[in-house]
C-alpha positions as CSV (number, residue, x, y, z in Angstrom):
1,X,-38.3,62.7,-0.1
2,X,-41.7,60.3,-0.1
3,X,-40.4,57.3,1.6
4,X,-42.7,54.5,1.5
5,X,-42.0,51.8,4.1
6,X,-43.4,48.5,2.2
7,X,-44.0,46.4,5.3
8,X,-46.6,46.0,8.2
9,X,-44.1,45.2,10.3
10,X,-44.1,46.8,13.6
11,X,-40.1,46.4,14.2
12,X,-39.5,47.4,10.6
13,X,-41.5,51.0,10.7
14,X,-39.8,51.1,15.4
15,X,-36.3,51.0,12.8
16,X,-36.9,52.9,10.5
17,X,-37.8,55.6,12.8
18,X,-34.1,55.8,14.3
19,X,-32.7,57.6,11.1
20,X,-35.4,60.2,11.8
21,X,-36.3,60.2,8.0
22,X,-40.9,60.5,7.8
23,X,-42.2,58.0,5.7
24,X,-46.0,56.1,5.5
25,X,-46.6,52.7,5.3
26,X,-47.9,51.0,2.4
27,X,-47.8,47.4,3.4
28,X,-47.3,44.4,0.1
29,X,-49.6,41.9,-0.8
30,X,-46.6,39.4,-2.0
31,X,-47.0,36.0,-1.3
32,X,-43.8,34.7,0.8
33,X,-43.7,31.6,-0.1
34,X,-40.1,29.6,-1.8
35,X,-40.3,27.8,-5.4
36,X,-39.5,24.3,-5.3
37,X,-35.3,24.0,-5.2
38,X,-35.1,27.7,-4.0
39,X,-31.1,28.8,-1.7
40,X,-32.7,30.9,1.2
41,X,-30.3,34.1,-0.5
42,X,-32.2,33.7,-3.7
43,X,-35.4,33.5,-2.0
44,X,-34.9,36.4,0.6
45,X,-33.7,38.8,-2.1
46,X,-36.6,37.7,-4.5
47,X,-39.1,38.4,-1.9
48,X,-37.7,41.7,-0.9
49,X,-37.2,42.7,-4.5
50,X,-41.2,41.8,-5.3
51,X,-42.3,43.8,-2.0
52,X,-40.8,46.8,-3.6
53,X,-41.5,46.3,-7.3
54,X,-45.2,45.6,-6.7
55,X,-46.0,49.2,-3.6
56,X,-44.0,51.1,-6.3
57,X,-46.2,49.7,-8.9
58,X,-49.0,51.4,-6.6
59,X,-47.6,55.0,-5.8
60,X,-46.1,57.6,-7.4
61,X,-42.6,60.5,-7.0
62,X,-41.6,57.6,-4.0
63,X,-38.8,56.1,-2.7
64,X,-39.7,52.9,-1.4
65,X,-38.0,50.6,1.2
66,X,-38.7,46.7,1.2
67,X,-37.4,44.2,3.2
68,X,-37.5,40.4,3.7
69,X,-36.2,38.1,7.0
70,X,-35.7,34.3,6.9
71,X,-34.3,32.2,9.3
72,X,-32.1,29.2,8.0
73,X,-30.6,26.4,9.1
74,X,-29.0,23.3,7.6
75,X,-29.9,25.2,4.4
76,X,-33.9,25.1,5.5
77,X,-36.1,28.7,5.8
78,X,-37.6,28.8,9.0
79,X,-40.6,31.3,8.2
80,X,-43.2,32.1,10.1
81,X,-44.6,29.4,12.2
82,X,-47.8,28.1,11.0
83,X,-48.8,27.0,14.5
84,X,-48.0,26.2,18.1
85,X,-46.5,22.6,17.0
86,X,-45.2,24.1,14.1
87,X,-43.2,26.7,16.7
88,X,-41.8,23.8,19.0
89,X,-40.7,22.1,15.9
90,X,-38.8,25.3,14.6
91,X,-37.5,26.2,18.3
92,X,-36.2,22.5,18.5
93,X,-34.2,22.9,15.3
94,X,-32.4,25.6,16.5
95,X,-32.4,24.8,20.4
96,X,-28.4,24.1,21.0
97,X,-27.0,25.0,17.8
98,X,-25.9,28.4,15.4
99,X,-28.2,29.8,12.4
100,X,-28.0,32.3,10.1
101,X,-30.6,35.2,10.2
102,X,-30.7,36.2,6.5
103,X,-32.2,40.4,5.3
104,X,-32.3,41.9,2.4
105,X,-33.3,44.9,1.8
106,X,-34.4,46.8,-1.8
107,X,-34.7,50.4,-2.7
108,X,-36.8,51.6,-5.6
109,X,-36.0,55.0,-6.4
110,X,-38.7,56.2,-8.4
111,X,-37.3,59.6,-9.5
112,X,-34.0,58.4,-10.4
113,X,-35.1,55.4,-11.9
114,X,-33.1,52.7,-10.0
115,X,-33.0,50.2,-7.6
116,X,-30.1,49.5,-5.2
117,X,-30.4,46.3,-3.1
118,X,-28.5,44.5,-0.5
119,X,-27.7,41.1,1.6
120,X,-27.1,41.1,5.7
121,X,-26.4,37.7,7.5
122,X,-25.9,37.4,10.9
123,X,-24.8,34.2,13.0
124,X,-27.0,33.7,16.2
125,X,-26.6,30.5,18.7
126,X,-29.1,29.5,20.7
127,X,-28.3,27.7,23.9
128,X,-29.9,24.2,24.4
129,X,-33.4,24.4,25.1
130,X,-35.6,21.8,27.0
131,X,-38.9,20.9,25.3
132,X,-40.3,22.6,28.5
133,X,-38.7,25.7,28.3
134,X,-39.7,25.5,24.9
135,X,-43.8,25.4,25.6
136,X,-43.2,28.2,28.1
137,X,-41.5,30.8,25.6
138,X,-44.3,29.9,22.8
139,X,-47.0,30.5,25.4
140,X,-45.5,33.7,26.6
141,X,-44.4,35.6,23.7
142,X,-46.8,36.4,20.2
143,X,-43.9,34.1,18.1
144,X,-46.3,33.7,14.9
145,X,-45.5,36.7,13.0
146,X,-41.6,35.7,13.7
147,X,-39.3,33.9,11.6
148,X,-37.9,31.2,13.6
149,X,-40.3,31.8,16.3
150,X,-38.5,33.8,17.9
151,X,-37.9,37.4,18.4
152,X,-34.5,38.5,19.6
153,X,-35.6,41.3,21.5
154,X,-38.2,39.4,23.5
155,X,-37.2,36.9,25.9
156,X,-36.1,34.7,23.5
157,X,-33.0,37.3,24.2
158,X,-32.1,34.9,27.3
159,X,-31.6,31.6,25.3
160,X,-29.2,33.3,22.7
161,X,-26.0,33.9,24.3
162,X,-23.8,34.9,21.2
163,X,-24.6,36.6,17.9
164,X,-21.7,37.6,15.1
165,X,-23.0,40.4,13.2
166,X,-25.6,43.1,12.7
167,X,-28.3,43.0,15.9
168,X,-30.8,44.7,14.2
169,X,-31.0,42.4,11.6
170,X,-32.0,40.0,13.3
171,X,-35.2,41.9,14.4
172,X,-35.8,42.1,10.8
173,X,-34.4,45.6,9.1
174,X,-30.5,46.1,9.5
175,X,-29.9,49.9,10.2
176,X,-26.7,49.8,8.9
177,X,-27.8,48.6,5.0
178,X,-30.6,50.5,5.4
179,X,-28.8,53.8,5.9
180,X,-26.2,53.2,3.8
181,X,-28.7,52.4,0.8
182,X,-30.6,55.4,1.9
183,X,-27.6,57.5,2.0
184,X,-26.5,56.6,-1.6
185,X,-30.2,57.1,-3.3
186,X,-30.2,60.4,-1.9
187,X,-27.2,62.2,-2.8
């Protein structure tokens, strides 16, 4: 099996390694920009599919695994922050509230000419944060490559008292879903 991870995310590489399959990494060059009026679920599914198809067009005889993750609150997508002010804005929106983390996964099996897809949803609760706590957090960790400006596996975890759903999904790679799709395409 020639498994290709269509992602430059170190977290996705680390999590995929847990499954024990050898893989190579070929990042996608797809722009991750929502179209006007595009719902968060439709957006994340579309982007994961486009990433997988784009990388599949550059390789042969491979199984291409792609994913996309968004944080959404009040039907607004919180992507990766552009700068410190944007990160602070996002974390203020999340403070004291529940939000949803969506990850879409696409698996393109070129040998079988099949595409499998799945979507994972996890609810996450943040405790109330002061402005100073938000600033300290943003300056403590690299939040600029993280949807919603936080990483649950980092210091932000101290501000998250509860999740409902899959933890690895909040990290950007839902292992149970990925494993299920890989097993379906390898049988």
